[in-house]
C-alpha positions, 0 to 999 in steps of 0.5 A: 911805068911808075912801079918798076917791080910791077913792070918786071913782073909783067915782063916775066909773065909775058916771057913765061907765056911765050916760052913754048914759042921760043924753042929752037926748031919749032915748025910752023904748024906746031907754032900755030897750034901753040898760038891758038892754044895760048890765045884761047887759054889767056884771052889774047889775040893772035896779034898781041902774041905776035907783037910780044914775040917781035918785041922779045926778039928785038929787045929781049926781056926789056922789050916786054916791059910795059911802057909808061903812059903819058909824056915825061914832063919837060920845061916848056921854055928854057929858063934863060929865054923866060928870063929874057922875056920877063926883062922885056916885059919889065922894060915896057909893061905894055908890050904884048906877048906877040911883040916879046916873042918877035923881039926874042926871035929877032935877037936870035935867042929863040928860033922862029916858031919855037915860042907860042903865045899860050906857053909864054 
């Protein structure tokens, strides 16, 4: 998540929300009653509460932080591989992208299927 402080605040709110369910020796009937009350009061589904509890029990406070959306940016093609592709194109300007990919695979600079036309 972009704003770490906001993620920490949301996790703290979730811990506060779950705190009645985290007490030791809580019987199943009382837990169901507390869950029903929390769902009605905060507008969460029971499934959401179960997920929060599972994440808290598995990872603690960190598990309750919301995850960031989207992918983290990565380099589409390794710089050395891109450099080799550019050199191949400069050698023979009429070479197609498919031919460049095939040459890079033959020279074992790229794994078969690693490079795609649209990326290169």
